[in-house]
C-alpha positions in Angstrom: 4.3 36.7 107.1 1.7 34.2 108.7 -1.1 33.4 107.6 -4.0 32.1 109.4 -7.1 30.3 108.5 -10.4 29.7 110.7 -12.3 27.7 108.1 -12.1 26.9 104.4 -15.2 27.5 102.3 -15.4 26.8 98.8 -17.6 29.4 97.8 -16.8 30.9 94.5 -14.4 34.2 94.4 -15.9 37.8 94.0 -14.9 40.0 92.0 -12.7 42.1 94.0 -12.1 45.0 92.1 -13.7 47.9 92.4 -13.9 51.1 90.2 -10.8 52.6 89.1 -12.3 56.0 88.4 -14.8 56.9 91.0 -15.9 60.5 92.1 -13.3 62.5 91.1 -13.4 65.2 93.7 -10.5 67.8 94.9 -9.7 71.0 95.4 -7.1 71.0 98.4 -4.0 69.0 98.4 -3.0 68.7 102.3 0.2 68.1 103.6 -0.3 67.8 107.4 2.7 67.7 109.9 0.8 69.4 112.4 1.2 67.3 115.3 3.6 64.4 116.2 1.9 61.4 115.1 4.7 58.7 114.2 3.2 55.4 114.2 5.0 53.2 117.0 8.3 52.9 115.8 8.1 48.6 117.7 5.9 47.9 114.7 8.2 48.0 112.1 9.9 45.0 114.1 7.7 42.8 114.4 5.5 40.1 111.8 2.6 40.6 110.0 -0.5 38.7 110.9 -3.7 37.8 108.7 -6.8 35.4 109.9 -9.7 34.8 107.4 -11.9 32.4 106.8 -10.6 31.4 103.0 -7.0 31.9 102.0 -6.4 31.3 98.1 -2.4 31.5 97.5 -1.0 31.8 94.0 2.9 31.4 93.5 2.9 31.7 90.2 1.6 35.5 90.4 2.8 36.2 94.2 -1.0 36.9 94.8 -3.2 35.6 97.9 -6.5 36.5 98.2 -8.1 36.2 101.8 -11.6 36.3 102.6 -14.3 36.8 105.1 -13.7 38.6 107.9 -9.8 39.5 107.8 -7.9 41.0 110.2 -3.9 41.8 110.2 -2.2 42.8 112.6 1.2 44.1 112.4 2.1 45.0 116.4 -0.2 48.0 117.9 -1.4 48.1 114.1 -4.7 46.5 113.0 -6.8 46.6 109.7 -10.1 44.8 109.3 -11.9 44.4 106.2 -13.7 41.8 104.2 -11.8 40.8 101.5 -8.1 41.4 100.7 -5.2 40.9 98.1 -1.6 40.7 99.4 0.8 41.1 96.6 4.8 40.1 97.1 7.2 42.3 95.4 10.7 40.5 94.4 12.4 42.6 97.3 10.1 39.9 99.6 8.1 43.0 100.7 4.5 42.8 100.5 1.4 45.5 99.5 -2.1 44.4 101.0 -5.0 45.8 99.5 -8.3 45.6 102.6 -12.0 45.9 100.8 -15.3 46.3 102.5 -18.7 45.1 101.3 -20.9 47.1 100.4 -22.4 49.2 102.8 -19.7 48.9 105.3 -16.2 50.3 105.5 -12.7 48.8 106.0 -11.1 49.9 109.4 -7.3 51.4 110.5 -5.9 51.8 114.0 -2.6 52.0 115.4 -0.5 53.1 118.1 1.5 56.3 117.9 4.3 57.6 119.5 4.9 60.2 122.3 2.1 59.3 124.8 0.9 56.0 126.7 -2.8 56.6 125.1 -2.1 58.4 121.7 -3.5 56.1 118.4 -4.5 56.9 114.5 -7.3 55.3 113.6 -9.4 55.7 109.9 -12.4 54.1 107.6 -12.6 53.9 103.9 -14.2 51.8 101.1 -11.3 50.5 101.2 -7.0 50.5 103.0 -4.2 49.8 101.0 -1.0 49.3 102.9 2.8 48.7 102.1 4.5 47.1 105.0 7.9 48.3 103.7 7.2 51.9 103.1 4.4 51.8 106.3 1.9 53.5 104.0 -1.7 53.9 104.2 -3.6 54.3 101.8 -7.7 55.4 102.7 -9.6 55.3 99.7 -13.3 56.2 98.9 -15.7 58.3 101.5 -12.6 58.4 103.8 -12.0 59.8 107.4 -9.2 59.8 109.4 -8.8 60.6 113.3 -6.8 61.6 115.7 -7.1 60.0 119.2 -5.6 61.1 122.9 -7.3 58.6 124.4 -11.2 58.7 123.5 -10.4 62.8 122.7 -10.3 63.5 119.1 -7.8 66.3 118.4 -7.7 66.3 114.6 -9.9 64.8 111.8 -9.8 64.5 108.0 -12.1 63.3 105.4 -11.6 63.1 101.5 -11.7 60.7 99.2 -8.1 60.0 99.3 -6.0 60.3 102.7 -2.6 58.9 102.7 -0.7 58.2 106.2 2.9 57.9 106.0 3.5 56.8 109.8 7.8 57.0 109.2 7.9 60.4 107.5 5.2 61.7 109.6 3.3 63.4 106.5 -0.2 63.3 106.1 -1.9 64.1 102.4 -5.8 64.5 102.0 -7.2 64.9 98.2 -11.1 64.3 97.1 -10.2 62.0 94.6 -10.2 58.5 94.9 -6.8 58.5 92.7 -5.1 60.9 95.0 -4.6 63.6 92.4 -6.0 67.1 93.1 -8.8 67.9 90.8 -9.8 71.5 90.7 -13.0 72.5 91.5 -14.3 69.1 92.0 -14.9 68.9 95.9 -12.9 69.8 99.0 -11.2 68.0 101.9 -12.1 68.6 105.6 -9.6 69.4 108.2 -10.7 69.5 111.8 -8.5 71.3 114.4 -9.6 70.7 117.9 -8.6 73.9 120.4 -5.1 73.4 122.6 -6.3 73.1 126.6 -6.1 76.4 127.7 -3.0 76.2 130.4 -4.0 77.2 134.2 -2.6 80.2 135.0 -0.6 80.5 137.8 
């Protein structure tokens, strides 16, 4: 992984940890392999690049903290936030958590296989990405859309959305922990009608 820094800023670091227990809301857990939404396979073989205004690397804990217009790219994958924490695992893989400032959201976009202009994109208060499993977790006020060009073909909303691009599995719950909490709220799935084929 390459980390690029635009400019050094010695301002004190902010507390990036968000409350772990937030609005527990869920009634529905959806596994949605409804369309072929595999991420672009070539992305797995690409290097990960992260740009920010400030990078603080702790070699003892293997934790890197970045602040200031953070942009992570890996092939067609682009994730943007205001702050990021990268934890390196013993097997040299990385878990990246990107946070947004109050009033803003972290964003995700990645090309899908199966067509020239197929994409998955999402927003949430924070996004977790594991570069080994290639699972993206969208946490708090999350919304994910599948697009064919600019046309939205499918959309999910919930407090926790998980997109497994390798296994083509999508999970939606309305608790930020990812657990199902009966009676505490609902997730939403919107499916667009299939185009009508002209009669011969």
